[in-house]
N, C-alpha and C positions, 0 to 999 in steps of 0.2 A: 504493500500500499504505499501510495505517496505521504511522504512525511508533513505533518501540519507545520506553516511556517506562520509566525505572528511576529508583527512590528509594534513596539511600545514605545511612547513618549517616554523620554527620560530626562530628568531635571539633575540625575546623579544622586539623588536622596534616598532614604531608607526604604520610603514606599515604593518608588520606583524599582529598587532592588528586589524587595521582596515580591512585587507583581511579577516580575521576570523568573525568579527563581521557583515560586510556583506553578507556573506554566512549564518551565525546564523540567520541573519534578514529573510532569505527567508526561514527559517525552516529545514536547512540543518544542522546535528550532525557534529559539527567540532571537530578535535583534533589537537595536534601539535606533529612534533618531532622536538628535538633541537640536534645537533652533537656536540662533544667536542675532541678536539685534543688539543697538547701542546700550539698552536698558538690562540685558543678561547674555550670559555667555555659556559655552559647554564646557568648561573647565572641570566642574565635578562630574558630569555625563562621561568624559574622557575618562577619568581618574576611574569610575565605576567599572567603565568598560576594561580597561586591562587589570583590575582585579578580580574579575567575576568572567572574565574570558567570554563577553557577549559583544558579537559585533556592533558598531556605531554608525550611523550615518549623521553627518553634521551638516547643516545646510543653514546660510546666512537669509533672513526673511524681511529684511530690513525695509525693501522696495514693497513688498504688501503689507507691512505693518503699520506703516505711517499713516497711509489714509484711513486705517481702521483707528486706529489712535486719536485721530482729529475727532471723528465723531461715530462713538462706538453705540450700536443700536441698544446693547444691554446696559449702558451707562458706566459710571467710573464706581471704584469702591471709596475709600475712605479720601484718596487722594487722587492721582491720576491713572489707577490700575483698572483697565478694562478686562478684567479677569475671564469673564463668560466669552466675549469674543474672540479675547488671545487665545483660549483653549479651543473654540471653536476653528479659527484658522490653522492652529496647530496640527489639529486633526485633518482638517482640509489640505494642507501640505503633506503631510503623513499618508493622507490617501493615495496621492498621487504615486508616492514612492510604494506603496502597498501594489497598486495596480501595476506600474513599470517593472517590479522586482519580482513578482508573482508570489507576494505574501497572502496569506487566506482571511485574515483580519486583523485588527488594531487592539491594542490595549495601553492602559495606563495605571499608575498607581494611585488614583484618586481615592480616597473614602469618603462616603456618603456621611455629610452633616460634619465634617471636619472644618470646612471653612465656610463663614456666612455667606461671601459673596459668590464664591465659585462652586462650592461642592455642597448642596442642597439637592435634595432630589429634582426640585424645579430647574435650578441651573444644571445639572448634570443632562436632563432632558433637553434645554435649551441648547445647550453645547451639541448634542448629537443633532438635532435637526438642522442646527444651522452649518454644520460640518459638511452635511452632505452624504455622510457614511453612517445614516441611521441603521442600527440592527448589526452591526459588525464592530462596534466599539465594546471591548470588554474591561470591565473593573473587577479584577481578582480578587482584591482585598473586601470589596462590598457586594460582591455578585449576589450573592443569597439574600440581601435587602432591596435589590433592584429587581426589573422586570425581566424575565429570561428572555436574552437575545437570541438572534438568529443562530450564531455562533454555538451556543449550546444546544439549541434545538436541533443543528445539524449533527451534532456529536464530533465536533472538531475539538471539543474541551469536553471534561467531566463535570458538570455541575456540581455534583457531590462533593469535589475535592477543592471547591472555591471555598471563600470565607464570607463571612458575616459582619466584619469589622464596622461600627459606626462611632459617630461622634469625634470629640476632640482630644479624648484621652490616647496616651501612647503605650500603655502597657500590653495590648495584645502585639504590636507591632514589635516592641522590645523582645516580648517572650520569642516570637517568631523569627527573629533575628539570632539570638540565641540557639534556636533550633537548627538553623541553617549555618550557623557559624559567622554571621555577619558582624563584625566588630568596628571597622572604620567606615563610619560615614558622617557627613555634613549636619549641623543643626537643622531642624525642619523650618525655622524662620530666615528671612531675609534671601538675598539673591537677585532680588528685582528691584531696579532701580525708581521704578515707579510706585513703590511704595513709600519711598524717602521724600520727607515734605521739603526740605532745601532743593534737592535735585528737581522735583515737581513744580517748585515756584519758578525756576529757570526754565524750565520747558515750556510751562503755560507762557511766560512772557515770552519765548521763541515763538511758538506757534500763534501768538496773535499778532506778531509785529512780523512773521516773515512766513507768507504762505507757501513758499516754495521750498522750505527748509527741508534739508536731506539727512543723511545719516551721518556725513562729517559734522555739521550744526550739531547734531545731537550729542555726539562723542565729546565736543567741546565743552558740553554743560557739566560734564566730569571732573574738571579741573580747574583751578583759579578762583579769582574773585570776578564777578561779571555786573558791568554797569550799562545801563540802558541810556545812552547820551541823546538820541533822539528816537522819533518812532522807526526809522529807518538804518540806526546806528548804534553798534553794540562794541564795547571794549572789554576783552578779558584780559587780566592780569594775575601773573602766576604768584604763588604764594610761598613756594621753596624752590631749592634746585632741582627736586626731583618733580616737583609741579611743572617746572620750566621745561624740562626734559620731557615730560608727558606732552604739552602744548605743541613744543616743536616737532613731534612727531606726527602731527595732524596740520602742520604749516602747509598752505596752498598760496603759492606766490601770486597767482592768476585771481586771487578772490580778498585776500587780506592783505592789510599793512602791518609787518612786523616792527615792534619798537624794542630797541635794546639800548641799554644806558651806555655811554662811552666813559666819562670821567669819573665815575662811581659805579660801585657794584650795586647791581638792582635786579629788579625781576623782569620778565619776558613779557610783552605786550603783544595783543593781537586787535586789530582794530577793522571789525566787521561792518561792511556798508558803506555808503558813500559818504566822502568825508573832505571838504572843502578846508581851506588853511585852517580858520577858526578851529574846526573840529579836530583837526590834527594837533594843534597846538593845547587843546582840552585834554586830549588823550594822552598827551606827551606829559602834561603837568601831573596827570594821577599817575602814571607810571613813576614819574620823578618822585613824588609824594612816599614812596614805598622804599628810597633810598634813604641813607643816611645823612644825605647832605641838609645843611642847616635851612632853616626856612627861607632866609635873604640869600642863598649860595646858588647862583644858576649850575643846573644840570644841563649836558648835553647829550642828545639822544639821537641814535641812527635810526632811522624810519626807511624801510625797503619792502618792495611789493609792487605790484600790477604794473612792473615794467618802470618803476622809479625808485630813486634813492635820494635822502636828503639828510641834513642834520639839523636838529631842531635844538634851540637854547631857550630853558624854560625855566621858572620857580617852581619849585614843589607845591602840589595842592594835597595837604593833609587828609586823611580820611574823614575828619570832622567837618571838612568843608564839600567833600562829595558824597556824604552819607547818603544823602536822597537820592543820587543816582545809582545807589547800589541794588541789584536785583536779589 
């Protein structure tokens, strides 16, 4: 008989690991897919894939994700986390891989009642219907609490060997982890920047002012101090040497002006958007304000990008003077 193949969504967390091991114990050939955007990555899934010898597909879905994020049909959680539409999109993308690679069904480590936004019975139903793969999504940890899927009805899995875990407690999963010998796994909370209030404040500002914002713009939100200089123009200023290195990795000379201090050690700045000389001097003054130059001591900065290069000499603008511009 043809061996049953299943493709699971993996965050690399304990629930993802247990769901895969439960199915593998039934003789099912399991693989994972993990998705990446500027808001989350596949690092934990890659680690788990190596530890448990489960093949892993990694896919960047930023292009599909951003339009959904701007106006999710299912709304947001406490911040800008569109959990229901996020999961539906992931299952939709996983379904494409399933069809292309010959998998028989999809699965995940979701637990009914574990998360109030995305894992209630109604939310799980919403995700399944919106994904376009209704009936072929199995949740092994909570299957006995949920309607029987076509996967189970066809005998692709043995329903009696699936579980009925419910709610936010972790004791059943920890007991199961001990049974399977699973010892190394990340904490269940965190991992998605869309639940971080500071990051989401910056993201909201970006989406309100830049209709065509893309993945690069979202990555920049993860570093530095951010200033809204005008509706069209923003300044990003590094906080530390490590922060400067992070920002430098995303420098696009066709889009940004880069600002570097010349006569004093100081942070790296990116000026994003249209910038006349007045705007460039304002940005340079803010960057200079994070040097150790005295208030009346001129600071020289070099600004390059967009095919231009120039030196600007300004007096430092301290954080107290520009606090109202900070996002």
